[in-house]
ROBA-180027 format. One record per residue (C-alpha): residue number from 0; y, z negated, x negated; residue in three letters. Coordinates in steps of 0.1 Angstrom, whole numbers, m for minus. Layout:
NUM  Y  Z  X  ALA
...
//
This chain:
0  1258  m820  m773  MET
1  1260  m836  m738  ALA
2  1271  m871  m735  LYS
3  1235  m884  m725  TYR
4  1213  m856  m737  LYS
5  1204  m846  m772  VAL
6  1203  m808  m776  GLU
7  1179  m796  m803  ILE
8  1178  m759  m814  THR
9  1146  m743  m804  GLY
10  1132  m774  m786  VAL
11  1130  m777  m749  ASN
12  1134  m814  m746  THR
13  1126  m814  m709  SER
14  1090  m802  m715  THR
15  1081  m827  m743  LEU
16  1050  m846  m735  LYS
17  1051  m885  m732  VAL
18  1017  m902  m741  LEU
19  1006  m933  m722  SER
20  997  m964  m744  ASN
21  959  m957  m736  GLU
22  962  m921  m749  GLU
23  980  m933  m780  GLN
24  953  m959  m788  MET
25  927  m932  m784  ALA
26  945  m908  m807  LEU
27  950  m936  m832  PHE
28  913  m942  m833  ALA
29  907  m904  m839  ARG
30  933  m904  m866  MET
31  918  m933  m884  HIS
32  885  m916  m882  ALA
33  899  m888  m901  GLY
34  911  m863  m873  ASP
35  944  m848  m886  GLU
36  950  m830  m853  ARG
37  952  m865  m836  ALA
38  980  m874  m859  LYS
39  998  m842  m848  ASP
40  993  m850  m812  GLU
41  1008  m885  m818  LEU
42  1038  m871  m834  VAL
43  1044  m844  m807  ILE
44  1038  m870  m779  GLY
45  1064  m893  m793  ASN
46  1093  m869  m800  LEU
47  1112  m882  m771  ARG
48  1113  m915  m788  LEU
49  1133  m897  m817  VAL
50  1156  m882  m791  LEU
51  1163  m916  m776  SER
52  1173  m928  m810  VAL
53  1196  m900  m816  LEU
54  1215  m907  m786  LYS
55  1231  m937  m804  LYS
56  1243  m913  m831  PHE
57  1261  m888  m809  HIS
58  1295  m894  m826  ASN
59  1282  m887  m860  THR
60  1295  m857  m878  LYS
61  1260  m847  m890  CYS
62  1241  m819  m874  ASN
63  1218  m830  m846  MET
64  1191  m806  m857  ASP
65  1192  m821  m890  ASP
66  1192  m857  m877  LEU
67  1162  m848  m854  PHE
68  1142  m836  m884  GLN
69  1151  m867  m903  ILE
70  1141  m889  m873  GLY
71  1107  m871  m871  VAL
72  1102  m881  m907  ILE
73  1107  m917  m897  GLY
74  1082  m913  m868  LEU
75  1056  m898  m891  ILE
76  1059  m928  m915  LYS
77  1055  m952  m885  ALA
78  1025  m934  m873  ILE
79  1009  m933  m907  GLU
80  1015  m971  m912  ASN
81  1010  m983  m877  PHE
82  982  m1009  m871  ASP
83  971  m1009  m835  PRO
84  952  m1042  m840  SER
85  985  m1061  m844  LEU
86  993  m1059  m808  GLY
87  1027  m1042  m811  LEU
88  1037  m1011  m793  LYS
89  1042  m980  m814  LEU
90  1078  m977  m800  SER
91  1086  m1012  m812  THR
92  1073  m1005  m847  TYR
93  1087  m969  m850  ALA
94  1123  m972  m837  ILE
95  1135  m993  m867  PRO
96  1120  m968  m891  LEU
97  1135  m939  m872  ILE
98  1169  m957  m871  VAL
99  1167  m965  m908  GLY
100  1159  m930  m919  GLU
101  1188  m916  m898  VAL
102  1213  m941  m910  LYS
103  1202  m935  m947  ARG
104  1207  m898  m942  TYR
105  1242  m903  m927  ASN
106  1252  m926  m955  ARG
107  1239  m903  m983  ASP
108  1257  m873  m967  ASN
109  1290  m889  m964  GLN
110  1315  m879  m991  SER
111  1305  m903  m1020  SER
112  1341  m911  m1029  VAL
113  1372  m908  m1008  ARG
114  1404  m907  m1028  VAL
115  1438  m906  m1011  SER
116  1460  m877  m1015  ARG
117  1489  m899  m1029  GLY
118  1467  m915  m1055  LEU
119  1455  m880  m1067  LYS
120  1491  m868  m1069  ASP
121  1500  m900  m1089  PHE
122  1470  m892  m1113  GLY
123  1482  m856  m1119  PHE
124  1518  m869  m1126  GLN
125  1502  m892  m1152  ILE
126  1482  m863  m1167  LEU
127  1515  m841  m1170  ASN
128  1534  m870  m1186  TYR
129  1505  m876  m1211  LYS
130  1505  m839  m1220  GLU
131  1543  m839  m1225  GLN
132  1544  m871  m1246  TYR
133  1514  m859  m1267  THR
134  1534  m826  m1273  ARG
135  1566  m844  m1283  GLU
136  1551  m873  m1304  ASN
137  1519  m860  m1318  GLY
138  1499  m888  m1303  VAL
139  1486  m897  m1269  GLU
140  1506  m925  m1250  PRO
141  1489  m959  m1246  SER
142  1482  m972  m1210  TYR
143  1511  m996  m1216  GLU
144  1535  m969  m1226  THR
145  1525  m948  m1194  ILE
146  1528  m979  m1172  ALA
147  1563  m986  m1186  LYS
148  1574  m950  m1179  HIS
149  1561  m950  m1142  PHE
150  1573  m987  m1137  HIS
151  1537  m996  m1127  SER
152  1509  m1018  m1141  SER
153  1481  m1008  m1165  VAL
154  1456  m1014  m1137  PHE
155  1473  m989  m1113  GLN
156  1475  m963  m1141  ILE
157  1437  m967  m1149  ALA
158  1429  m966  m1112  TYR
159  1448  m934  m1106  ALA
160  1431  m916  m1135  LEU
161  1397  m928  m1124  ASP
162  1405  m912  m1091  GLY
163  1405  m878  m1106  LEU
164  1370  m884  m1121  LYS
165  1340  m868  m1103  GLU
166  1313  m895  m1096  PRO
167  1283  m893  m1119  MET
168  1249  m888  m1105  SER
169  1222  m914  m1117  ILE
170  1200  m881  m1123  TYR
171  1226  m868  m1147  GLU
172  1211  m863  m1183  PRO
173  1230  m885  m1207  ILE
174  1210  m876  m1239  TYR
175  1189  m848  m1249  ASN
176  1176  m842  m1286  ASP
177  1156  m811  m1277  GLY
178  1128  m829  m1261  GLY
179  1126  m848  m1227  GLU
180  1160  m856  m1215  PRO
181  1170  m891  m1208  ILE
182  1188  m896  m1174  TYR
183  1211  m925  m1164  LEU
184  1185  m937  m1140  ALA
185  1162  m943  m1168  ASP
186  1188  m968  m1184  GLN
187  1194  m988  m1152  LEU
188  1180  m1023  m1154  ALA
189  1150  m1029  m1134  GLU
190  1153  m1055  m1105  ASN
191  1134  m1086  m1117  LYS
192  1131  m1099  m1081  GLU
193  1110  m1070  m1068  VAL
194  1078  m1089  m1069  ASN
195  1094  m1120  m1055  GLU
196  1110  m1099  m1026  ASP
197  1076  m1083  m1019  ARG
198  1058  m1117  m1016  ASP
199  1086  m1129  m993  ASN
200  1083  m1098  m971  TYR
201  1044  m1103  m968  LEU
202  1050  m1139  m959  LEU
203  1077  m1132  m934  LEU
204  1054  m1105  m918  LYS
205  1025  m1128  m916  LYS
206  1046  m1156  m900  SER
207  1061  m1130  m875  LEU
208  1027  m1119  m863  LEU
209  1017  m1156  m856  LYS
210  1045  m1160  m830  LEU
211  1039  m1154  m794  LYS
212  1045  m1118  m783  GLU
213  1076  m1125  m764  ARG
214  1092  m1145  m793  ASP
215  1082  m1118  m818  ARG
216  1096  m1090  m797  ASN
217  1130  m1109  m792  ILE
218  1133  m1114  m830  LEU
219  1125  m1077  m836  ILE
220  1150  m1065  m811  GLU
221  1178  m1089  m824  ARG
222  1173  m1084  m862  TYR
223  1157  m1050  m866  ILE
224  1169  m1030  m837  ILE
225  1202  m1048  m835  GLY
226  1203  m1056  m798  LYS
227  1226  m1085  m787  THR
228  1212  m1116  m768  GLN
229  1230  m1103  m737  ILE
230  1211  m1070  m738  GLU
231  1178  m1087  m744  ILE
232  1185  m1112  m715  ALA
233  1191  m1083  m692  GLU
234  1158  m1067  m701  ARG
235  1138  m1099  m698  LEU
236  1159  m1110  m667  GLN
237  1166  m1143  m680  ILE
238  1198  m1159  m691  SER
239  1216  m1154  m724  GLN
240  1212  m1191  m732  ALA
241  1174  m1188  m728  GLN
242  1173  m1159  m753  VAL
243  1194  m1180  m776  SER
244  1170  m1210  m774  ARG
245  1139  m1188  m777  ILE
246  1154  m1171  m808  GLU
247  1164  m1203  m825  LYS
248  1129  m1220  m819  ASN
249  1111  m1188  m831  ALA
250  1131  m1189  m864  ILE
251  1125  m1225  m869  LEU
252  1087  m1219  m864  SER
253  1088  m1191  m889  MET
254  1105  m1213  m915  LYS
255  1079  m1240  m910  LYS
256  1051  m1214  m915  MET
257  1067  m1199  m946  MET
258  1071  m1233  m965  LYS
//
């Protein structure tokens, strides 16, 4: 992949269409009227938005073709849930969703557990000692006995042995009596704060929409997209101190509206 260009297999990125805001609004009107083709046109007309997001992930080890597909999923979700009447640009709403999908994919595709070679070697030494001790004494050694032999602590012994275990999926069946299996995920406690979090989210969204457009966009860029105050100041051609003051006042206004 070039430094400032995302190469996608089978996609000529230089010919991708870019929709004007007027064209997008017309397509959203058609889509909400039931025209599925309009939705497809919106997706195709915003693929460059996905590419612009992927530039930030050029150092990732994941395949760019895969990331492009994941980014498109985020774009589709944004298009399906976007409300033109709120006065936001589609790009402002879609970028956080695209970034979120790509980051989630990157996180989930990283090696779930990284164990050092030294820790694994120590774990195998412990297993060899346990086997030898059991063969000579007829019983397995306790952790205290193993720790004494290796001049180590019980915690370090347990930690080294755990490093040899494979991580367990939450979708691993833990019980099956011939009927429907019970999975680990089924036994995890439910989050009792889900409803409260949802209410807070709705209240936060409502108060955000009541802000002036400039204040709202600054908060979105700062806390959703992740831009610095200096980057925002350069875009708005104002000082960083002004951005800081606007951001602070906007947050205070939201706090008052959320009480």
